[in-house]
C-alpha positions as CSV (number, residue, x, y, z in Angstrom):
1,M,-8.0,35.6,12.2
2,L,-5.8,35.3,9.3
3,K,-3.7,32.7,8.1
4,K,-0.7,34.4,8.8
5,E,-2.0,35.2,12.8
6,K,-2.9,31.6,13.2
7,K,0.8,30.9,12.1
8,K,2.2,33.2,14.4
9,S,0.1,31.6,17.4
10,L,1.4,28.0,16.4
11,L,5.0,29.9,16.9
12,I,4.1,31.1,20.3
13,R,5.5,27.8,22.6
14,P,8.2,26.2,20.6
15,I,9.6,29.6,20.4
16,T,9.1,30.2,24.3
17,I,10.7,26.3,25.0
18,F,13.0,27.8,22.7
19,L,14.3,30.6,24.5
20,D,13.9,29.1,27.9
21,L,16.7,26.5,27.4
22,L,18.9,29.6,26.0
23,I,18.2,31.5,29.3
24,I,19.9,27.6,30.8
25,N,22.3,27.6,28.8
26,G,22.9,31.0,29.1
27,V,23.1,31.1,32.9
28,V,25.5,27.8,32.9
29,Y,28.1,29.1,30.8
30,L,28.6,33.1,31.7
31,V,28.3,32.4,35.5
32,S,30.5,29.1,35.5
33,D,34.4,29.6,35.8
34,K,35.7,28.0,32.0
35,E,37.7,25.1,33.8
36,Y,34.5,24.0,35.6
37,L,32.2,24.1,32.6
38,N,30.9,20.7,31.9
39,F,28.7,19.6,29.1
40,T,27.5,16.4,30.6
41,F,25.7,18.8,33.3
42,L,24.2,21.2,30.6
43,T,22.6,17.7,28.9
44,Y,21.3,16.3,32.1
45,I,19.9,19.6,33.4
46,I,18.0,20.5,29.2
47,I,17.1,17.1,29.1
48,F,15.3,17.0,32.6
49,W,13.9,20.5,31.7
50,L,12.2,19.0,29.0
51,F,11.1,15.9,30.7
52,I,9.7,17.9,34.0
53,S,8.3,20.4,31.9
54,Y,6.2,18.0,30.1
55,Y,4.4,16.3,33.2
56,T,4.6,19.5,35.1
57,R,2.3,20.9,31.7
58,F,4.5,23.9,31.7
59,Y,3.9,24.9,28.4
60,N,0.3,24.5,28.7
61,V,-0.4,28.1,28.8
62,Y,-2.9,29.9,27.1
63,R,-5.1,33.1,26.6
64,Y,-7.4,32.1,29.0
65,T,-4.9,31.0,31.5
66,H,-5.5,33.6,34.8
67,I,-2.3,34.7,36.7
68,T,-3.0,32.0,39.7
69,K,-2.9,29.2,37.3
70,L,0.7,30.5,36.2
71,L,2.1,31.0,39.5
72,T,1.2,27.0,40.6
73,L,2.8,25.7,37.0
74,L,5.9,28.0,38.2
75,L,6.0,26.1,41.6
76,S,5.1,22.9,40.5
77,H,7.7,22.9,38.0
78,F,10.5,24.4,39.6
79,F,9.8,22.5,43.0
80,V,10.3,19.3,41.0
81,F,13.5,21.0,39.0
82,A,14.9,21.7,41.5
83,L,14.9,18.0,43.1
84,A,16.4,17.1,39.8
85,Y,18.8,19.9,39.8
86,L,20.2,18.9,43.1
87,S,20.6,14.9,42.7
88,F,23.3,15.6,40.0
89,F,25.4,17.1,42.5
90,S,24.3,13.7,44.8
91,I,26.7,12.3,42.3
92,F,29.2,14.4,41.1
93,K,30.5,17.3,43.2
94,E,30.5,20.8,43.1
95,G,33.5,21.9,40.7
96,K,33.6,18.9,39.2
97,T,30.6,19.5,37.0
98,V,29.6,23.3,37.6
99,H,31.0,26.2,39.4
100,N,28.7,27.9,41.9
101,Q,25.5,25.5,42.0
102,L,23.3,27.7,43.9
103,L,23.7,30.7,42.0
104,V,23.6,28.9,38.5
105,F,20.0,27.7,40.2
106,T,19.1,31.3,41.7
107,L,19.1,32.5,38.1
108,I,17.8,30.2,36.0
109,V,14.6,30.2,37.7
110,S,14.5,34.2,38.7
111,I,15.5,34.9,34.7
112,V,12.7,32.2,33.6
113,T,10.0,33.2,35.8
114,F,10.3,36.9,34.7
115,F,10.4,35.7,31.1
116,K,7.1,34.1,31.9
117,F,5.4,36.7,33.5
118,F,7.0,39.5,30.6
119,T,5.6,37.1,27.7
120,F,2.3,36.4,29.8
121,F,1.7,40.5,30.3
122,L,3.1,41.2,26.8
123,L,0.7,39.1,25.2
124,K,-2.3,40.0,26.7
125,K,-1.4,43.5,26.1
126,Y,-0.6,42.7,22.2
127,R,-4.2,41.0,21.9
128,S,-5.7,43.9,23.7
129,E,-4.8,46.1,20.8
130,G,-6.6,44.1,18.5
131,K,-3.9,41.5,17.8
132,N,-3.4,37.9,17.4
133,Y,-7.2,37.5,18.4
134,R,-9.5,34.3,17.3
135,N,-13.0,34.6,15.7
136,I,-15.5,32.7,17.3
137,V,-19.4,32.2,16.7
138,L,-21.7,30.1,19.0
139,L,-24.0,27.7,17.8
140,G,-26.7,27.7,20.9
141,E,-29.4,30.7,22.4
142,I,-29.3,33.8,22.9
143,N,-28.4,33.9,26.8
144,A,-25.5,32.2,26.0
145,A,-24.5,34.6,23.4
146,K,-24.9,37.5,25.6
147,K,-22.8,36.0,28.1
148,I,-20.0,35.2,25.8
149,E,-20.4,38.4,24.1
150,K,-20.3,40.0,27.3
151,L,-17.1,38.5,28.6
152,F,-14.9,39.1,25.4
153,N,-16.1,43.0,25.4
154,E,-15.3,43.3,28.7
155,R,-12.2,40.8,28.8
156,N,-10.8,41.8,25.2
157,D,-7.3,41.0,26.3
158,L,-7.8,37.5,25.7
159,G,-8.1,38.0,21.9
160,Y,-11.2,37.0,21.0
161,R,-13.6,38.7,18.3
162,F,-17.5,37.2,18.7
163,F,-19.1,37.2,15.7
164,G,-22.6,36.4,16.7
165,F,-24.6,33.4,17.4
166,F,-26.8,30.8,15.0
167,S,-30.4,29.4,16.7
168,D,-32.8,27.7,14.9
169,K,-35.3,30.1,17.1
170,L,-35.9,33.2,15.6
171,Y,-34.4,36.0,17.2
172,K,-34.3,39.9,16.6
173,S,-30.8,40.6,17.4
174,K,-27.9,42.0,15.8
175,T,-25.8,39.1,17.0
176,Y,-28.1,36.0,15.4
177,L,-26.8,34.9,12.3
178,G,-29.3,32.8,11.1
179,D,-30.7,28.9,11.8
180,V,-27.8,26.5,12.5
181,N,-27.4,25.0,8.2
182,K,-26.4,28.6,7.2
183,A,-23.9,28.3,10.3
184,F,-21.1,25.6,8.0
185,D,-20.6,27.8,5.3
186,Y,-20.5,31.2,7.1
187,I,-17.8,29.3,9.3
188,L,-15.7,28.4,6.3
189,Q,-16.1,31.7,4.2
190,N,-15.2,34.1,7.7
191,N,-12.3,32.3,8.9
192,V,-14.2,31.0,12.2
193,D,-11.3,29.5,14.6
194,E,-13.3,28.5,17.2
195,V,-16.8,26.8,17.6
196,Y,-18.7,27.6,20.9
197,C,-21.8,24.6,20.9
198,E,-24.6,24.5,23.5
199,S,-24.4,20.9,24.1
200,S,-27.9,20.8,25.7
201,K,-29.5,22.4,22.8
202,F,-28.8,19.7,20.2
203,N,-29.4,16.1,20.0
204,E,-26.2,13.4,19.6
205,K,-26.6,13.3,16.0
206,Q,-26.2,17.2,15.7
207,L,-23.6,17.2,18.1
208,I,-21.8,14.2,15.9
209,R,-22.4,16.3,12.8
210,I,-20.6,19.5,14.3
211,R,-18.1,17.5,15.8
212,K,-17.1,15.5,12.5
213,F,-17.3,19.4,10.6
214,V,-14.8,21.2,13.0
215,A,-12.6,18.0,13.0
216,T,-12.3,17.9,9.2
217,N,-11.9,21.7,9.2
218,K,-8.9,21.8,11.5
219,L,-11.2,24.1,14.0
220,E,-11.6,24.9,17.8
221,L,-14.8,23.3,19.8
222,R,-15.8,24.8,22.7
223,L,-19.0,22.9,24.5
224,I,-20.7,25.2,26.8
225,P,-22.6,22.4,29.4
226,E,-25.9,22.7,31.1
227,N,-25.9,23.8,34.7
228,K,-25.7,19.8,35.7
229,A,-21.9,19.5,33.5
230,I,-21.6,16.6,31.3
231,Y,-18.0,15.5,32.8
232,S,-16.2,12.8,30.2
233,K,-13.5,11.9,30.0
234,D,-13.4,12.7,26.6
235,F,-13.3,16.3,27.7
236,I,-11.4,19.2,30.2
237,L,-13.5,21.9,31.8
238,E,-12.0,24.9,31.7
239,Y,-13.7,28.8,32.5
240,F,-13.8,31.4,30.7
241,G,-15.0,33.9,33.7
242,T,-17.7,32.5,35.2
243,I,-18.8,30.4,32.2
244,P,-17.7,26.9,32.1
245,I,-16.6,25.5,28.6
246,L,-16.1,22.0,27.9
247,K,-12.8,21.6,25.7
248,P,-12.2,18.3,23.7
249,K,-8.8,16.4,25.3
250,P,-6.5,16.6,22.2
251,L,-5.3,14.0,20.1
252,P,-2.1,12.1,20.5
253,F,-1.0,13.8,17.0
254,E,-2.3,17.2,17.9
255,K,0.5,17.0,20.3
256,I,4.2,18.1,19.4
257,E,5.6,15.6,21.5
258,T,4.3,12.8,19.9
259,H,5.8,13.9,16.7
260,I,9.3,14.6,18.2
261,F,8.8,11.3,20.2
262,K,8.1,9.3,17.1
263,R,10.8,10.7,14.9
264,V,13.4,10.2,17.6
265,F,12.3,6.7,17.4
266,D,12.3,6.3,14.0
267,I,15.4,7.3,13.1
268,I,17.0,4.8,15.8
269,F,15.0,1.5,15.1
270,S,15.8,2.2,11.3
271,L,18.9,3.1,12.0
272,F,19.2,-0.2,14.0
273,V,17.7,-2.7,11.4
274,I,19.6,-0.7,8.2
275,A,22.8,-1.5,10.3
276,L,22.2,-5.1,11.2
277,V,19.8,-6.5,9.1
278,L,19.7,-4.8,5.2
279,S,23.3,-4.6,5.2
280,W,24.0,-7.9,5.0
281,L,20.4,-9.5,3.8
282,L,20.0,-6.4,1.1
283,P,23.0,-7.8,-1.1
284,I,21.6,-11.5,-0.9
285,L,17.6,-10.7,-1.9
286,L,19.4,-8.2,-4.7
287,I,21.1,-11.3,-6.1
288,L,18.2,-13.1,-6.2
289,I,16.1,-10.2,-7.8
290,K,18.9,-10.1,-10.4
291,I,19.0,-13.8,-11.1
292,D,15.2,-14.3,-11.4
293,S,14.6,-11.8,-13.6
294,K,15.5,-8.9,-15.9
295,G,14.3,-5.7,-14.6
296,P,15.3,-2.7,-11.9
297,L,16.4,-3.9,-8.5
298,F,14.2,-1.6,-6.7
299,F,10.9,-0.4,-7.6
300,K,10.0,3.2,-6.7
301,Q,6.3,4.6,-7.0
302,K,4.7,7.8,-6.3
303,R,2.3,7.4,-2.8
304,D,0.8,10.2,-0.8
305,G,2.6,11.1,2.5
306,L,1.6,13.7,5.5
307,N,-0.9,16.1,4.4
308,G,-0.5,14.6,1.2
309,K,2.3,15.2,0.4
310,Q,4.0,12.8,-2.7
311,F,6.7,11.1,-2.4
312,F,9.1,8.0,-3.7
313,C,8.1,4.8,-2.2
314,Y,11.0,2.0,-2.2
315,K,10.3,-2.1,-2.7
316,L,12.5,-4.7,-3.7
317,R,11.0,-5.5,-7.1
318,S,8.8,-8.6,-6.9
319,M,7.2,-8.4,-10.4
320,K,7.9,-8.4,-14.0
321,V,8.5,-5.0,-15.7
322,N,4.8,-4.0,-16.8
323,S,2.7,-0.9,-17.2
324,D,-0.3,-1.5,-15.3
325,A,2.0,-1.6,-11.7
326,D,0.9,2.0,-11.1
327,K,-2.6,1.1,-11.8
328,I,-3.5,-2.6,-11.0
329,S,-2.5,-4.2,-7.1
330,A,-1.4,-7.1,-6.8
331,S,-3.7,-10.2,-6.7
332,K,-4.1,-13.8,-6.0
333,N,-2.0,-16.1,-8.7
334,D,-1.2,-12.9,-10.5
335,S,1.1,-13.7,-13.3
336,R,3.1,-10.5,-12.6
337,V,5.0,-12.0,-9.6
338,T,7.9,-13.5,-10.3
339,K,9.4,-16.3,-8.6
340,V,11.6,-14.8,-6.1
341,G,8.9,-11.9,-5.8
342,A,6.1,-14.6,-4.6
343,F,8.6,-15.2,-1.7
344,L,9.2,-11.7,-0.8
345,R,5.5,-10.6,-1.0
346,K,4.9,-13.6,1.4
347,T,7.4,-12.7,3.8
348,S,7.6,-8.8,3.3
349,L,10.7,-8.7,2.9
350,D,10.1,-6.3,-0.5
351,E,9.1,-3.7,2.1
352,L,12.5,-3.7,3.6
353,P,13.5,-0.6,1.3
354,Q,11.2,1.5,2.9
355,F,13.5,1.8,5.9
356,F,15.0,4.0,4.2
357,N,12.1,5.8,3.5
358,V,11.4,6.3,7.4
359,L,15.2,7.6,7.9
360,I,14.7,10.4,5.5
361,G,11.7,10.8,7.1
362,D,8.8,10.7,4.4
363,M,7.7,7.5,6.2
364,S,7.1,6.3,10.3
365,T,7.6,2.6,11.0
366,V,4.1,2.2,12.1
367,G,1.1,4.4,10.6
368,P,-1.2,3.5,8.0
369,R,0.1,1.7,4.6
370,P,-0.1,4.4,1.7
371,H,-2.1,3.3,-1.6
372,I,-1.2,3.8,-5.0
373,N,-2.3,7.3,-5.8
374,I,-5.5,5.9,-8.6
375,Q,-6.4,3.9,-5.2
376,T,-6.8,7.4,-2.8
377,K,-8.4,9.1,-5.5
378,K,-10.6,6.5,-5.7
379,Y,-11.1,5.6,-2.1
380,I,-11.2,9.7,-1.0
381,N,-14.3,10.0,-3.1
382,E,-16.3,6.4,-1.8
383,I,-15.1,6.0,1.6
384,E,-15.9,8.4,4.7
385,N,-12.9,10.0,6.8
386,Y,-10.4,8.8,4.1
387,F,-8.4,11.3,4.1
388,I,-7.9,11.4,7.8
389,R,-5.6,8.7,7.2
390,N,-3.3,11.2,5.9
391,S,-2.7,13.4,9.1
392,V,0.3,11.3,10.2
393,K,2.9,9.7,8.0
394,P,2.2,6.6,6.3
395,G,3.8,3.4,8.1
396,I,5.9,0.5,6.8
397,T,3.4,-1.7,9.0
398,G,-0.2,-0.8,11.0
399,L,-3.2,-1.7,12.3
400,A,-5.3,-2.6,10.0
401,Q,-1.8,-4.7,8.5
402,I,-1.6,-6.8,11.6
403,S,-5.2,-7.3,11.9
404,G,-5.6,-9.1,8.7
405,Y,-6.6,-5.9,6.1
406,R,-3.5,-6.1,4.2
407,G,-2.7,-6.5,0.5
408,E,-5.9,-7.0,-2.3
409,V,-9.5,-5.0,-1.8
410,I,-12.0,-7.4,-2.5
411,K,-14.8,-5.7,-1.5
412,K,-15.9,-2.4,0.0
413,S,-16.1,-3.8,3.9
414,D,-12.0,-4.2,3.1
415,I,-11.2,-0.7,2.6
416,E,-14.1,0.9,5.1
417,N,-12.4,-1.6,8.1
418,R,-8.5,-0.6,7.0
419,V,-9.7,2.8,7.3
420,R,-11.4,2.2,10.5
421,L,-8.7,0.8,12.0
422,D,-5.9,3.5,10.9
423,I,-8.2,5.9,12.1
424,F,-8.9,4.0,15.4
425,Y,-4.7,4.2,15.7
426,I,-4.3,7.6,15.0
427,E,-7.1,8.6,17.7
428,N,-5.4,6.1,20.7
429,W,-1.9,5.8,19.7
430,S,0.8,5.3,22.1
431,F,4.6,4.1,22.4
432,F,3.5,0.7,23.7
433,L,0.6,0.2,20.7
434,D,3.7,1.1,17.9
435,I,6.0,-1.7,20.0
436,K,2.7,-4.4,19.9
437,I,2.5,-3.4,15.9
438,I,6.0,-4.1,15.4
439,F,6.1,-7.1,17.6
440,Q,3.0,-8.8,15.9
441,T,4.0,-8.0,12.4
442,V,7.4,-9.9,13.1
443,L,5.5,-12.7,14.2
444,N,3.5,-12.6,11.1
445,I,6.3,-13.1,8.5
446,F,6.6,-16.7,10.1
447,K,2.7,-17.4,9.3
448,K,0.9,-18.2,6.5
449,E,-1.1,-14.8,5.6
450,E,-4.0,-15.1,3.6
451,K,-3.5,-12.5,1.8
452,A,0.3,-11.8,1.4
453,Y,0.4,-12.4,-2.4
């Protein structure tokens, strides 16, 4: 699939959500008498629609989803939505909120259902004409390759193109592409989107290599289990026709709702800190910095952000003005650190301006700490999986920092452990983990941390 086609696929779900919300707004606005139109009701309906959609997985419709699954999604979603809809009128009387509540509900259900089926079959028709397709290869043996090839030839509405298979066994077949070692270069050179793998044909070390490869190159991995399927909490079992497929469960930051939720929290929390803390504390600290040493009040430095995009990270100046600030991090008993600067660094108060970075969207309250550019260039080559840290926004604080891995990197294990904890955070994110990290960060301000210099 071309990159443009990939982008189109990513837009299908957000466009569908937007159109559903447009339908709800349109029905309420057009059917209700203008004197009864109530925006409290409309806001309530939209919030609950999105909330229920998340928990019923209403928008988790894929190219291989069967029509019976679609019907189940519609029934479960509208059943819960009906309860939420009617509960509103147990508090407010009809007429005070919206006129013709039954008609409004019926039209929302009818139009959304029609639109759901219409887009479902329209996309199937579109894909059957060879558009919006995905390229796939198999790592496995010829029997699995024949089943997959037959399935996707018979079901061209699924939108898959089977290029062939790789195996360390030699086969005389048109679809045999070579041994497994050749697969990795082939996949990158031929715009392959999904990799199917017969898990029983590979040992644990090989499977780890395959998973790392697809994760690094942002590809989809599908495991074909042996007859006694490998059921694991890390995988979802699906069926393509009669072929069982194990799909790795999406990581938290692979879900758009995680980014939305985290961004909303960051805006609220940063505004709270700016209004209630920085509004009075920042002027005091700025006066102390100015009295203590010559130079600017703020220190700004280019750092790597989301996906490696550069941004200016702001701090309160804690050092004398020097030419090595962008090259060498602070070390113990660093002569560049001022008296006030030592206090700011010890209490992490020098990081406070980064809440403005959070507010404008360059950073998050919690995430992997951004390193200076010269360190990033060094660690990318030296530390395995280092660049995974850039798959999320950098944070003011993070799991590595509250675990003792902050400040100067003295030995290689320091940065290795920092990266390990950052990746653990990315793979295991939850709202409560963020709250725990923030709480522990506040506690650490009042402790004497060994590496806070």
